[in-house]
N, C-alpha and C positions, 0 to 999 in steps of 0.2 A: 172890406167886402165891397165888391163893385156892383152896386144896385142899378145904376143908370143903364149899363150895358144890357142888363136883363129886363129892363123896363119895370123895375120894382122901386118902391119908395121905402127908404130906410125908417120911416115912421110907421110903417104897417106892422102891427104886432104879429101877424101871421108869418111874415118874413123871418122874424127873429125866432118864432116858434119852430119853423122848418129848419133853420140853422141849428137850433138846439137839438132837434131830432136827429139831424145828420151827425152832429158831434157825438151824441149818445151811441149811434150805430157804429161809429169809429172808435168807441171806447174812450173818448176824451170828455170825461164827466165834468171837469172843471170848466172847460169851454162851454159845455152844454149849460151849465149853471149860469154862466155869464150871459149867454144868448137868451135863455128863459127869463132871466132877471130883466133884460132889456124889454122883452115882450110884456112883462107885467108892469114895467114902468110906463109903457105906452097905454096899456089897458089891462088893469088888474082884475077884470071881471070875467076872465076866461078860465073856467074850472080846469080844463085839460092841461093848461100850462102849469097851474099850481100842482096838479097831480104829477106831472113830469118832473117838476122841481123836487117834489117829495121823493120820487124814485131816485133822482140824482143824489140827494142827501143820504138816502139809504145806502147807496153805493159807496159813499165815502164814510159811512158809519157815523153820520151826524143825526142821531135819532131825534133829538129835540126839534131840530129844524124840519126834518122829514115829517114829524107829527104835526107841526104847525102848518106846513104846506098842505098836508092832507085835510087838516081841519078846515082851512080856508076853502079848499076845493069843495068840501062837503057842504059848508055853509052856502057857497055860491050855487051849488046844485039844488039844495033844498029850499032856499029862500028867494032865489032869483038873483040875477047878476048885480043889481044895485043894492039890494038889502044886505047881502053878505060881504060886500067889499069894504075893506078898511085900509086906507092908504098907509097907515102905520105899519102894516104888514111888510112893506118894502124894507123896513129896518132889519128884517131877517137876512137880507141878501147883500148888504153893502160891502162886506169885507172880502169879496172874491175878486181875484185879479182879472185884468183884461185877457181876452183869448190870445193864444199863441199866434204869432205871425207865421204864415206859411213860407 
């Protein structure tokens, strides 16, 4: 992904969130998971990203991971961004491949 040309920084979670949303719109759920995973690696305190991850996991019928993502999103929404964040939650996401090259 060429961030410099677009004036974007690859360490900005909102960039990865947007890429995940675009991948979802194109029906590429596995790439969307990878992009959302990168967003939460950078900042795991964004409930909407966890919600989108849950949706992706539902799409691939991985109910346990979907439920965990929704639970994390709910905790973040109800307790505040710092109180609900658990870095261990990233372990839910590690076994997904890199996005496909265009």
